[in-house]
VMD Tcl script that draws the C-alpha trace (Angstrom):
set ca {
  {-0.22 0.27 0.20}
  {1.48 3.07 -0.72}
  {1.54 6.33 1.28}
  {-0.93 7.99 -1.36}
  {-3.65 5.23 -0.56}
  {-3.01 6.18 3.59}
  {-5.47 8.22 4.53}
  {-5.28 9.80 8.23}
  {-8.03 9.83 10.33}
  {-7.23 13.37 10.67}
  {-8.12 13.60 6.75}
  {-11.24 12.22 7.25}
  {-12.26 14.45 9.72}
  {-11.32 17.26 8.13}
  {-13.15 15.81 4.78}
  {-16.49 15.55 6.47}
  {-15.97 19.15 8.32}
  {-15.49 20.35 4.66}
  {-18.73 18.33 3.11}
  {-20.62 19.50 6.49}
  {-19.64 23.09 6.11}
  {-20.50 23.86 2.23}
  {-23.50 21.61 2.65}
  {-24.34 24.18 5.71}
  {-23.54 27.38 3.73}
  {-25.51 25.98 0.37}
  {-29.29 27.59 2.50}
  {-30.20 30.40 4.14}
  {-33.34 29.23 4.73}
  {-33.56 28.75 8.82}
  {-36.19 25.76 8.87}
  {-34.11 24.13 6.27}
  {-30.90 25.08 7.48}
  {-31.88 23.51 11.34}
  {-33.24 20.00 8.90}
  {-29.85 19.70 7.49}
  {-27.78 20.17 10.56}
  {-29.83 17.60 12.26}
  {-29.78 14.71 9.30}
  {-25.80 16.26 8.76}
  {-25.20 14.98 12.68}
  {-26.63 11.67 12.79}
  {-25.31 10.76 9.52}
  {-21.38 11.38 10.46}
  {-21.77 9.84 14.34}
  {-23.69 7.01 13.43}
  {-26.96 7.63 15.62}
  {-30.04 6.46 15.16}
  {-32.21 9.18 16.40}
  {-31.65 12.78 17.18}
  {-33.21 16.34 17.79}
  {-31.93 19.72 17.54}
  {-32.99 22.29 20.42}
  {-33.22 25.87 20.73}
  {-33.64 28.51 23.78}
  {-36.49 30.11 22.68}
  {-37.74 31.83 26.05}
  {-35.68 32.32 29.44}
  {-35.50 28.92 30.98}
  {-37.03 26.99 28.30}
  {-36.15 24.05 25.56}
  {-38.24 23.66 22.16}
  {-37.85 21.05 20.00}
  {-37.28 22.21 16.84}
  {-36.49 19.25 14.56}
  {-36.22 15.32 15.29}
  {-35.69 12.21 13.80}
  {-36.76 9.02 14.99}
  {-38.73 10.10 18.21}
  {-42.09 10.31 16.96}
  {-44.13 12.69 15.57}
  {-45.60 14.08 18.59}
  {-42.16 14.83 20.14}
  {-42.48 18.17 19.89}
  {-45.68 18.55 21.81}
  {-45.49 15.96 24.37}
  {-41.41 16.87 25.20}
  {-41.54 19.94 27.50}
  {-37.65 20.59 28.14}
  {-36.57 23.30 30.56}
  {-32.74 24.28 30.92}
  {-31.16 22.32 33.71}
  {-33.54 19.47 32.98}
  {-32.28 16.31 31.66}
  {-28.74 15.81 29.60}
  {-30.00 18.15 26.65}
  {-31.12 20.85 29.92}
  {-27.86 20.61 31.28}
  {-25.72 21.19 28.01}
  {-27.81 24.44 27.59}
  {-27.34 24.99 31.48}
  {-23.19 25.16 31.46}
  {-22.56 24.92 27.65}
  {-20.07 22.04 27.99}
  {-20.57 19.07 25.67}
  {-21.85 15.42 27.70}
  {-21.00 11.90 25.92}
  {-23.20 9.27 27.89}
  {-22.15 5.68 26.53}
  {-25.04 4.54 29.01}
  {-27.81 6.48 29.89}
  {-29.21 4.33 32.22}
  {-26.18 5.36 34.67}
  {-26.41 8.61 34.04}
  {-28.61 10.58 36.43}
  {-29.11 13.39 34.46}
  {-31.20 11.06 31.56}
  {-34.83 11.70 31.05}
  {-36.10 8.99 29.12}
  {-37.85 10.06 25.74}
  {-37.64 6.36 24.07}
  {-37.00 3.44 25.85}
  {-34.59 1.67 23.37}
  {-32.16 4.40 23.58}
  {-28.41 3.44 25.03}
  {-26.16 6.06 24.73}
  {-26.38 10.15 23.73}
  {-24.21 12.85 22.61}
  {-25.26 16.36 22.92}
  {-23.35 19.39 22.06}
  {-24.03 23.37 22.82}
  {-24.43 25.67 20.04}
  {-22.53 28.08 20.69}
  {-21.57 32.24 19.03}
  {-19.51 34.45 21.25}
  {-20.51 32.78 24.65}
  {-24.31 33.02 23.74}
  {-25.82 29.79 23.79}
  {-28.30 29.28 20.82}
  {-29.19 25.83 21.22}
  {-28.08 21.96 21.91}
  {-27.65 19.38 18.98}
  {-28.62 16.11 20.73}
  {-27.93 12.54 19.22}
  {-28.79 8.90 20.41}
  {-27.72 5.54 19.72}
  {-29.97 1.96 20.31}
  {-26.30 0.34 21.24}
  {-24.09 1.47 24.16}
  {-20.95 3.32 24.00}
  {-21.63 4.33 20.24}
  {-20.20 7.42 19.76}
  {-16.66 8.20 19.90}
  {-14.35 11.35 21.23}
  {-13.88 12.41 17.62}
  {-17.09 12.03 17.55}
  {-17.41 14.16 20.23}
  {-15.06 16.92 18.47}
  {-16.55 16.22 15.10}
  {-20.41 17.22 16.35}
  {-18.85 20.04 18.76}
  {-17.35 21.41 15.51}
  {-20.02 21.44 13.95}
  {-22.27 22.82 16.69}
  {-20.11 25.80 16.56}
  {-20.03 26.44 12.96}
  {-24.22 25.78 12.85}
  {-24.19 28.28 15.54}
  {-22.79 30.61 13.25}
  {-24.70 30.08 10.64}
  {-27.71 30.00 12.18}
  {-27.14 33.41 13.21}
  {-26.66 34.23 9.51}
  {-29.32 32.60 8.72}
  {-31.66 34.39 11.25}
  {-30.10 38.07 10.53}
  {-30.99 36.92 6.73}
  {-34.18 36.06 7.68}
  {-34.98 38.98 9.66}
  {-33.85 41.60 7.01}
  {-36.11 39.59 4.45}
  {-38.85 39.67 7.18}
  {-38.13 43.55 7.67}
  {-37.98 43.79 3.87}
  {-41.32 42.28 3.74}
  {-42.76 44.18 6.08}
  {-41.76 47.44 4.40}
  {-43.01 46.01 1.41}
  {-46.03 45.50 3.22}
  {-46.68 48.71 4.85}
  {-46.05 50.47 1.71}
  {-49.01 48.60 -0.07}
  {-51.29 49.57 2.61}
  {-50.49 52.88 3.06}
  {-50.87 53.45 -1.10}
  {-54.42 51.40 -0.80}
  {-54.82 54.28 2.11}
  {-54.61 56.89 -0.06}
  {-57.13 55.81 -2.48}
  {-59.87 54.02 -1.17}
  {-62.83 56.30 -0.32}
  {-64.69 53.73 1.79}
  {-64.25 51.67 5.07}
  {-65.61 48.48 3.44}
  {-63.44 48.55 0.37}
  {-60.60 49.84 2.38}
  {-60.38 47.38 4.96}
  {-60.97 44.20 1.68}
  {-57.67 45.66 -0.07}
  {-55.89 46.01 3.04}
  {-56.37 42.39 4.51}
  {-56.10 40.82 0.78}
  {-52.30 42.22 1.01}
  {-52.10 40.36 4.51}
  {-53.48 37.64 3.28}
  {-51.04 37.66 0.01}
  {-48.22 38.72 1.81}
  {-48.21 37.15 5.34}
  {-50.97 34.17 4.69}
  {-53.41 35.86 6.87}
  {-56.35 33.47 6.01}
  {-58.94 35.35 7.74}
  {-59.47 38.99 9.32}
  {-61.93 41.13 10.71}
  {-62.44 44.10 12.21}
  {-65.02 44.69 15.22}
  {-66.43 47.85 15.83}
  {-68.39 48.79 19.27}
  {-71.86 49.77 19.06}
  {-71.44 53.66 21.06}
  {-75.40 53.02 21.81}
  {-75.76 49.50 22.81}
  {-71.95 48.93 23.76}
  {-72.39 45.32 21.47}
  {-69.13 44.75 19.76}
  {-70.43 43.26 16.73}
  {-68.11 42.10 13.01}
  {-68.37 45.12 10.75}
  {-66.24 44.07 7.84}
  {-64.29 40.26 7.40}
  {-62.61 38.37 4.64}
  {-62.51 34.75 4.20}
  {-65.98 34.47 6.58}
  {-69.34 33.82 5.58}
  {-72.62 35.96 6.37}
  {-73.50 33.74 8.54}
  {-70.25 33.42 10.52}
  {-70.00 37.03 10.43}
  {-73.56 37.49 11.70}
  {-73.28 35.46 14.57}
  {-69.80 37.72 16.03}
  {-71.37 39.55 18.14}
  {-69.48 39.82 21.67}
  {-69.93 41.19 25.12}
  {-66.91 43.43 26.33}
  {-64.62 41.06 28.33}
  {-66.07 37.98 26.45}
  {-63.56 36.03 24.96}
  {-60.26 37.64 23.45}
  {-62.07 39.87 21.34}
  {-63.79 41.41 24.40}
  {-60.79 40.98 26.38}
  {-58.95 43.17 24.10}
  {-61.58 45.90 24.67}
  {-61.39 45.66 28.27}
  {-57.31 46.12 28.56}
  {-56.77 48.17 25.30}
  {-53.97 45.83 24.84}
  {-52.68 43.31 21.91}
  {-53.65 39.42 22.17}
  {-51.87 37.15 20.89}
  {-52.80 32.94 20.82}
  {-50.37 30.92 19.64}
  {-52.99 27.82 19.26}
  {-56.47 28.62 19.89}
  {-56.83 25.08 20.63}
  {-55.08 25.76 23.87}
  {-56.59 29.23 24.81}
  {-59.09 29.11 27.31}
  {-60.05 33.04 26.35}
  {-60.85 31.80 22.88}
  {-64.19 31.49 22.59}
  {-65.60 30.77 18.61}
  {-68.58 32.15 18.60}
  {-68.41 32.71 14.87}
  {-67.18 29.06 14.18}
  {-64.88 29.90 11.46}
  {-62.10 29.46 13.30}
  {-61.92 25.85 14.34}
  {-59.55 23.21 12.79}
  {-58.66 20.11 13.99}
  {-55.39 19.51 11.77}
  {-53.39 22.72 12.33}
  {-52.54 24.67 14.86}
  {-54.22 28.26 14.62}
  {-52.81 31.64 16.04}
  {-55.48 34.36 16.36}
  {-53.86 38.22 16.57}
  {-55.76 41.04 18.09}
  {-55.03 44.72 18.09}
  {-57.00 47.44 19.25}
  {-58.09 50.52 17.61}
  {-57.97 53.26 19.97}
  {-59.38 56.86 19.22}
  {-58.36 58.85 21.99}
  {-57.36 56.31 24.60}
  {-60.36 54.60 23.71}
  {-61.05 51.28 21.69}
  {-63.31 52.07 19.08}
  {-62.60 48.52 18.07}
  {-60.40 45.21 17.02}
  {-59.06 44.24 14.32}
  {-58.02 40.37 14.40}
  {-56.53 37.94 11.89}
  {-56.01 34.20 11.96}
  {-53.12 31.92 10.65}
  {-51.50 29.01 10.49}
  {-49.01 29.41 13.58}
  {-45.39 30.02 11.49}
  {-43.63 29.87 14.60}
  {-42.70 32.33 17.56}
  {-40.31 34.52 15.63}
  {-42.29 34.70 13.00}
  {-45.70 35.69 15.48}
  {-44.31 38.37 17.09}
  {-43.36 40.06 13.73}
  {-46.89 39.76 12.70}
  {-47.98 40.68 16.05}
  {-45.71 44.11 15.65}
  {-46.67 44.03 12.07}
  {-50.95 44.61 12.78}
  {-50.13 46.84 15.19}
  {-48.83 49.02 12.78}
  {-51.78 48.36 10.36}
  {-54.51 48.90 13.38}
  {-52.84 52.18 13.84}
  {-53.64 53.01 10.26}
  {-56.94 51.42 10.07}
  {-58.06 53.69 13.24}
  {-58.03 56.81 11.11}
  {-60.29 55.39 8.56}
  {-62.50 53.74 11.45}
  {-62.17 57.64 12.83}
  {-63.47 58.88 9.26}
  {-65.86 56.26 9.14}
  {-67.45 57.14 12.13}
  {-67.48 60.46 11.58}
  {-69.49 59.75 8.62}
  {-71.71 57.15 9.74}
  {-72.84 59.99 12.66}
  {-72.99 62.34 10.11}
  {-74.84 60.20 7.47}
  {-76.90 59.88 10.11}
  {-77.63 63.25 11.07}
  {-77.95 63.87 7.57}
  {-81.33 60.92 7.01}
  {-82.60 62.53 10.50}
  {-82.45 65.99 9.35}
  {-84.01 64.33 5.58}
  {-86.86 63.01 7.28}
  {-87.89 65.91 9.35}
  {-87.48 68.11 6.21}
  {-89.74 65.53 4.51}
  {-92.03 65.66 7.56}
  {-91.58 69.33 7.37}
  {-92.68 69.38 3.69}
  {-95.39 66.79 3.65}
  {-97.07 68.55 6.85}
  {-96.97 72.05 4.76}
  {-98.21 71.02 1.81}
  {-101.03 69.28 3.29}
  {-104.58 70.06 2.19}
  {-105.00 71.27 5.51}
  {-102.30 73.99 5.10}
  {-103.52 75.65 1.85}
  {-106.37 77.96 3.74}
  {-109.59 78.53 2.53}
  {-112.75 77.48 3.28}
  {-115.08 79.13 0.05}
  {-116.56 77.22 -2.07}
  {-114.73 77.37 -4.71}
  {-111.28 76.34 -2.76}
  {-113.48 73.30 -1.75}
  {-114.34 72.53 -5.17}
  {-110.14 72.80 -5.70}
  {-109.34 70.49 -2.49}
  {-111.55 67.93 -3.91}
  {-110.37 67.47 -7.34}
  {-106.85 67.99 -5.31}
  {-108.12 64.77 -3.19}
  {-109.17 62.59 -6.28}
  {-106.44 63.31 -8.45}
  {-102.90 62.56 -6.28}
  {-103.44 58.99 -6.02}
  {-103.16 58.96 -9.84}
  {-100.58 59.59 -12.47}
  {-102.87 62.08 -14.85}
  {-101.22 65.04 -15.80}
  {-102.49 68.48 -14.29}
  {-102.74 71.78 -15.80}
  {-103.28 74.53 -12.61}
  {-104.45 77.54 -14.03}
  {-104.65 80.97 -11.94}
  {-103.25 84.55 -12.08}
  {-100.06 85.37 -10.31}
  {-99.74 84.47 -6.81}
  {-102.99 82.43 -6.05}
  {-100.87 79.36 -4.99}
  {-100.21 77.45 -8.46}
  {-97.03 76.16 -7.00}
  {-98.60 75.09 -3.53}
  {-101.36 73.34 -5.56}
  {-98.72 71.49 -6.94}
  {-96.93 70.72 -4.04}
  {-99.67 69.02 -2.42}
  {-100.51 67.01 -5.52}
  {-96.77 65.24 -5.48}
  {-96.43 65.16 -1.40}
  {-99.89 63.10 -1.06}
  {-99.13 61.17 -4.15}
  {-97.81 57.86 -4.03}
  {-94.31 59.32 -5.61}
  {-94.27 61.48 -2.42}
  {-90.41 59.84 -1.95}
  {-89.07 60.56 -4.78}
  {-87.92 63.86 -6.46}
  {-90.27 66.61 -7.29}
  {-88.64 69.01 -9.84}
  {-89.67 72.71 -10.77}
  {-89.39 74.83 -13.82}
  {-90.09 77.86 -14.39}
  {-90.41 78.15 -17.51}
  {-90.55 81.97 -18.10}
  {-87.14 82.89 -16.43}
  {-84.66 80.23 -18.30}
  {-83.78 81.77 -21.57}
  {-85.10 80.17 -24.31}
  {-81.64 78.66 -25.73}
  {-80.84 77.34 -22.67}
  {-84.26 75.81 -21.61}
  {-84.17 73.01 -23.29}
  {-80.99 72.12 -22.12}
  {-82.17 72.52 -18.74}
  {-85.14 70.29 -19.45}
  {-83.11 67.41 -21.36}
  {-80.07 67.62 -20.41}
  {-76.75 67.84 -22.64}
  {-73.33 66.58 -23.62}
  {-70.34 68.01 -23.19}
  {-68.88 70.30 -26.22}
  {-72.75 70.72 -27.15}
  {-72.50 74.08 -27.47}
  {-70.66 77.30 -26.24}
  {-70.49 76.82 -22.24}
  {-71.19 73.15 -22.26}
  {-67.68 72.02 -20.77}
  {-69.57 68.73 -19.14}
  {-72.33 66.41 -19.06}
  {-75.41 67.48 -17.44}
  {-78.59 65.85 -16.95}
  {-81.70 67.36 -17.56}
  {-84.41 67.82 -15.00}
  {-86.65 65.33 -16.70}
  {-84.07 62.87 -15.99}
  {-83.30 64.46 -12.28}
  {-87.10 64.06 -11.96}
  {-87.69 60.38 -13.20}
  {-89.96 58.02 -10.75}
  {-90.65 61.56 -9.05}
  {-92.60 64.88 -10.81}
  {-91.98 67.85 -12.76}
  {-93.50 71.00 -12.39}
  {-93.54 73.07 -15.18}
  {-94.58 76.34 -14.04}
  {-95.41 79.04 -16.37}
  {-95.89 76.53 -19.19}
  {-97.38 79.43 -21.61}
  {-94.47 81.31 -21.98}
  {-92.67 78.26 -23.15}
  {-91.62 78.21 -27.42}
  {-93.47 76.42 -30.25}
  {-90.33 74.07 -30.98}
  {-90.06 73.30 -26.95}
  {-93.64 72.57 -26.94}
  {-93.39 70.17 -29.10}
  {-90.69 68.09 -27.73}
  {-92.75 68.30 -24.06}
  {-95.43 66.70 -26.10}
  {-93.00 64.10 -26.96}
  {-92.41 63.26 -23.57}
  {-95.77 63.45 -22.67}
  {-96.56 60.59 -25.53}
  {-93.02 58.65 -25.55}
  {-91.94 58.98 -21.82}
  {-88.73 59.39 -23.37}
  {-85.91 62.35 -23.66}
  {-83.13 62.96 -25.35}
  {-79.73 65.27 -24.71}
  {-78.99 68.44 -26.41}
  {-76.60 67.36 -28.63}
  {-76.48 63.57 -27.69}
  {-77.86 60.08 -29.77}
  {-79.12 58.15 -26.41}
  {-82.95 58.00 -25.99}
  {-83.91 58.20 -22.63}
  {-86.39 56.41 -20.58}
  {-88.37 58.08 -18.42}
  {-91.43 57.67 -15.70}
  {-92.12 61.32 -14.56}
  {-95.90 62.76 -13.86}
  {-95.46 66.32 -15.28}
  {-97.98 68.91 -13.72}
  {-98.15 72.41 -15.58}
  {-99.49 75.22 -14.58}
  {-99.96 78.52 -16.12}
  {-101.91 82.97 -15.59}
  {-102.05 82.53 -19.70}
  {-105.12 82.49 -21.31}
  {-104.09 79.79 -23.79}
  {-107.35 79.38 -25.27}
  {-106.15 82.37 -27.10}
  {-102.38 81.33 -27.70}
  {-103.66 78.65 -29.66}
  {-105.72 80.95 -31.67}
  {-102.47 83.43 -32.41}
  {-100.51 80.10 -32.80}
  {-98.73 80.43 -29.90}
  {-99.35 77.59 -28.33}
  {-100.10 74.18 -29.41}
  {-103.32 72.55 -29.50}
  {-102.26 68.72 -29.04}
  {-100.05 70.10 -26.47}
  {-103.27 71.84 -24.55}
  {-104.83 68.85 -24.60}
  {-102.03 66.61 -23.39}
  {-101.80 69.17 -20.18}
  {-105.74 69.95 -19.74}
  {-106.35 65.85 -18.52}
  {-107.49 67.66 -15.15}
  {-107.78 71.14 -15.08}
  {-107.67 73.01 -11.70}
  {-108.72 76.76 -11.66}
  {-107.36 78.20 -8.78}
  {-109.65 81.58 -8.35}
  {-107.54 85.16 -7.39}
  {-108.31 86.22 -3.81}
  {-111.06 89.37 -4.93}
  {-113.18 86.17 -5.69}
  {-112.94 84.81 -2.78}
  {-113.27 87.72 0.21}
  {-114.65 85.35 2.65}
  {-110.98 83.80 2.83}
  {-108.97 86.64 3.46}
  {-110.16 86.08 7.26}
  {-109.06 82.76 7.50}
  {-105.59 83.39 5.40}
  {-104.85 86.66 7.63}
  {-105.06 84.68 10.67}
  {-102.71 81.91 9.60}
  {-100.47 84.48 8.43}
  {-100.72 86.29 11.68}
  {-99.90 83.08 13.93}
  {-97.44 81.83 11.52}
  {-95.25 84.62 11.47}
  {-95.43 85.43 14.74}
  {-93.84 82.49 16.00}
  {-90.96 82.64 13.01}
  {-90.40 86.18 14.15}
  {-90.97 85.66 18.69}
  {-93.85 87.89 18.79}
  {-96.42 85.54 21.33}
  {-100.26 86.53 20.97}
  {-100.23 88.81 18.17}
  {-103.82 89.93 17.16}
  {-104.83 91.68 13.93}
  {-107.33 95.12 15.17}
  {-110.98 94.75 13.19}
  {-109.93 98.16 11.79}
  {-106.84 96.33 9.75}
  {-109.18 93.29 8.80}
  {-111.66 95.40 7.23}
  {-108.91 97.70 5.66}
  {-107.80 94.08 4.24}
  {-111.51 92.69 3.19}
  {-111.17 96.23 0.92}
  {-108.42 96.06 -0.76}
  {-108.68 94.69 -4.27}
  {-105.39 92.21 -3.70}
  {-103.41 91.86 -7.93}
  {-101.09 90.13 -6.25}
  {-103.48 87.56 -4.31}
  {-102.15 85.06 -1.39}
  {-98.91 86.25 -1.87}
  {-99.40 90.03 -1.80}
  {-101.94 89.37 1.15}
  {-98.69 87.18 2.63}
  {-96.38 90.27 2.62}
  {-98.35 92.62 3.25}
  {-99.17 90.41 6.91}
  {-95.55 89.58 6.91}
  {-94.71 93.73 6.61}
  {-97.48 94.52 9.40}
  {-95.82 91.90 11.57}
  {-92.44 93.37 11.55}
  {-93.87 97.14 11.81}
  {-96.24 96.20 14.65}
  {-95.86 98.28 18.18}
  {-97.52 96.05 20.44}
  {-99.92 93.00 20.38}
  {-102.37 94.22 17.75}
  {-102.14 94.81 14.61}
  {-103.67 98.61 13.25}
  {-104.23 100.53 9.86}
  {-101.13 102.20 10.98}
  {-99.10 99.11 10.49}
  {-99.97 98.40 6.91}
  {-99.39 101.48 5.17}
  {-98.84 99.99 1.20}
  {-102.82 99.17 1.48}
  {-104.18 102.55 3.19}
  {-103.90 104.50 -0.24}
  {-104.96 101.56 -2.44}
  {-108.11 99.91 -0.77}
  {-111.93 101.09 -2.29}
  {-113.64 103.73 -0.35}
  {-116.47 102.90 2.13}
  {-119.56 101.38 -0.25}
  {-122.06 103.49 1.65}
  {-121.21 106.52 0.70}
  {-122.84 108.44 -1.55}
  {-120.46 110.08 -3.75}
  {-119.85 108.58 -7.46}
  {-116.18 108.13 -7.43}
  {-114.75 104.55 -8.74}
  {-114.72 104.02 -4.75}
  {-118.21 104.13 -3.98}
  {-121.30 101.25 -5.20}
  {-122.77 103.99 -7.52}
  {-119.28 104.98 -8.77}
  {-118.03 100.81 -9.15}
  {-121.78 100.55 -11.36}
  {-121.46 103.58 -13.58}
  {-117.83 103.06 -13.88}
  {-118.96 99.80 -15.15}
  {-121.36 100.93 -17.35}
  {-119.12 103.68 -18.84}
  {-116.75 101.11 -19.88}
  {-119.31 98.47 -21.79}
  {-121.28 101.38 -23.11}
  {-118.05 102.80 -24.65}
  {-116.54 99.65 -25.60}
  {-113.38 100.35 -22.95}
  {-111.24 97.61 -22.32}
  {-111.43 99.16 -18.91}
  {-114.14 98.05 -17.09}
  {-114.88 97.43 -13.34}
  {-111.95 95.96 -11.97}
  {-111.94 91.92 -12.25}
  {-115.27 92.27 -14.49}
  {-114.88 92.35 -18.64}
  {-117.10 94.83 -19.87}
  {-120.56 93.15 -21.23}
  {-121.57 92.77 -24.48}
  {-124.30 94.28 -26.28}
  {-127.74 93.31 -25.01}
  {-126.11 91.85 -21.69}
  {-125.73 95.26 -19.73}
  {-128.71 94.51 -17.96}
  {-127.55 91.21 -16.16}
  {-124.26 92.27 -16.11}
  {-124.91 95.78 -14.30}
  {-126.83 93.95 -11.73}
  {-123.96 91.03 -11.21}
  {-122.02 94.17 -10.48}
  {-124.46 95.20 -7.73}
  {-124.99 91.92 -5.86}
  {-121.50 91.64 -5.72}
  {-120.83 94.96 -4.65}
  {-123.44 94.52 -1.85}
  {-121.81 91.09 -0.74}
  {-118.44 92.43 -0.90}
  {-119.98 95.36 1.55}
  {-121.56 93.13 4.07}
  {-118.36 90.54 4.22}
  {-116.33 93.37 4.95}
  {-118.63 94.56 7.73}
  {-119.00 91.92 9.52}
  {-115.33 90.74 9.00}
  {-115.70 87.78 6.22}
  {-118.80 86.18 8.53}
  {-120.93 84.64 6.09}
  {-124.27 84.00 8.89}
  {-123.96 87.47 9.57}
  {-122.91 88.62 6.02}
  {-126.46 87.29 4.99}
  {-128.51 88.65 8.71}
  {-127.46 91.81 7.05}
  {-128.40 91.62 3.53}
  {-131.51 90.01 4.76}
  {-131.46 86.93 2.66}
  {-130.92 83.51 3.79}
  {-127.20 82.09 4.32}
  {-127.98 79.41 1.90}
  {-128.52 82.01 -0.64}
  {-125.10 83.89 0.10}
  {-123.76 80.33 0.05}
  {-124.54 80.04 -3.62}
  {-124.10 83.54 -4.92}
  {-120.42 83.03 -3.51}
  {-119.82 79.70 -5.68}
}
mol new
graphics top color blue
foreach p $ca { graphics top sphere $p radius 0.5 }
foreach p [lrange $ca 0 end-1] q [lrange $ca 1 end] { graphics top cylinder $p $q radius 0.2 }
display resetview
């Protein structure tokens, strides 16, 4: 045998150490490295079984890898520093070669067939990291050379394991930074809590394997805790997620304001599992719960569940979730503020709707005259239908009030009521206002815009002063009424609409039709249900109730309690012709309420009316304010063909002057009687010497 063929034991150990070193440096993944170290230790010492133990918590050892000791040895064997041969090595930092474990008092039996054990520390700069332990079924299986070899492996393994841990920590830190960066980008783009939560937990699921996440918020009124949003849970599981403060892990976090981490929910008594979403027989699930703090008060709990990743990664997950929870807290603050504001707006909207419905009830359209009672009856009959209504009457008679009453007493009351004043919008803009326009369709059309018909979809549109609409637009309105569809200015899309149309005008549409200014076919489409609102001068008996209504309303608004109207002021109001109708009356009363000094409105508080009233009808003069003057003024207008007849009464045709004149006399007498009696019909009938039913018929 030549010298080249002779290999010394030293050369063999050096070759083994080199092979082990190369193998251990082939990976920087701690889990793979631990498994590799154990396999190499067993292989080169000829051991039967073995384990690699790390010091996790102070005083505690954890078996992180094993061979031949059973699948459950990690859970079944609880080791402490100082207990057993492995614990002795961990305590003293010295190796042990026990040729016969039965004679070694330090030995704690794990497997009955073990006869000898070799255990060496993994030490790095006087820092004990763990223990490599190999066993054999043969007595005295391990030599001094095996001890020396394994000691070198332990020292080298400690260094490489530390490097791997450092690299893993850097990777984890980089992954956390990337995760937080991605989540911060979500925070800057998501507008709603649901969207923010969903996108955040999708990132956590993808990067950190958190399979289920949830956000529990406290109800400020009931103090009940409930899952608000969740990821990886069914609606039924979410619905069961309700807790009381102090109940389970969630309730504990609320009560203590501290994070809570359960490494194995099967072994944690605080876990109650009310949702039924987190049970597993085969996997060790960890449960992480972090408080959402707002001004040092717990507003919610952010939680996640994942397969237990190991102690170090578990701690890192807890730290990561605390950062995520702090960012979510700002979203929760905004969400709670928005929810409060939304509830406030809903309440205000409900109060406003109730106010509108109250304002536009039939009994709030004041009037007791027979003509107004007929108007009320028509409103009551037509409101529940979808029929088109044409409301006619002079300016100030309350046509818009009638339209509101029809809408708010109809099945469409919860849908929009959209008003368009056709006389107030220039003709070239009215079409775009009604039907909408697309961007660039005309100068100034910078964006697309919906028209009033589209905005009123499902509700009611009120076309006020429709008599002022151009014939071209009248044709397009006719199409809407016939086809129930609109087309935006400059657009090509046909938009279907479900809109009830109410229209109003003070114009004489019949004359406009004769003058070719109003389409006859549109007139018949609009005039399905006509409502004629009488001018105030034709229902003098309503002046008193209207005035009392306005005085009561306006005195409350101006904080002037118990304000009354003097009889003289009422007579002044009754003598006025009211060309501005109810609107003029309300303005006059409002002015009087503001100007009056004391508890009663006097004639002096009606400065705008004192010079505009008719003279007393009992005077014998022939001026236009007396009964004689009214008749003479009427006759002169009729006989001379002047259009300026008695105010409110058109000139009589030839052959009708007698009847018309008697009508004027009768009207003036009734007006006089109502003025004298303050609008009380029974007293007015007695004053005139006629039956009250006769007076009622003449007023109808």
